[in-house]
N, C-alpha and C positions, 0 to 999 in steps of 0.2 A: 900951771904945771911946774914952773921953775921953783916954786916954793915947796913942792912935794919932798924933795930930799931933806930940806932943812927941817920941815915939820916932822917928817918921819924920824930923823935923827934926834930931834928934841923929845919926841914922845918915847923913843927908845931910851934915851938918857933918863927921863923921868921914871919910866918903868924899872930901869936897873936901879936907880937910886932908891926907889920905893921898895924894891925887892930886897935890897941890901939892908935897909933899916927895919924891915919887918920880918925878915926870913926866920930869925930864931924865935922872936916873940910871938908872931902870929902868921903861920904859913898860909892861912886862908886869905889874909890881905894881899900876899904875894899873888895868889891866884886871881883876886880881883883885879890887881894891876895888870896882869898879863892879859886877861880878858878885855880890859879896857884898851890896852895897846892894840890888840887885834881888831877891836871894834872900830877904833879911830883909823887904823890903817886901811881897813875895808871902806870906810867912808872916803878916804882920800882917793882910793882907786875908782870908786863909783861916781865921783862928782868933782867939780872944781872947788877950790878952797874958798872962794868968795861967794859961791851960790847958795840959794835957799835950800836946795836939796841937801847940801853938805851941812848946813846949819841944823837942819832937822835931824839928820843922821847923827851928828855929833851930840846934839841934845839927848837923843835916845841912848847913846853911849854913856853920857853923864848920868842919866837917871838909872841905868842898869848898874853903873859903878857905885852909885850911892846906895842902892838897895843891897848890892853884894857886900859893901863896906859894913852897912848896919848889921847884916846877918853874921858877917865874920866877927864883928865886935861882940854880938850876943853869944856866939860860939866861944870866943875867948874868955868871957865871964863864966861860962858853964864849966870850963876845964878846971 
């Protein structure tokens, strides 16, 4: 549990940087990053960082982010 603030801060920073770099070019990517941050934060609240439950939850977040990213990239090509 002591790792929780550090992990949350890291995820927030990554989301913020991602949002800054994609905000103008592709706002859909910003939405994906925000959803991923919320998903990972939820995983942190539901389980310990070293446990199997957390790994499964985190993997689901990654899969959802990758799908969101693929959809956002397709949307970006259409515009």
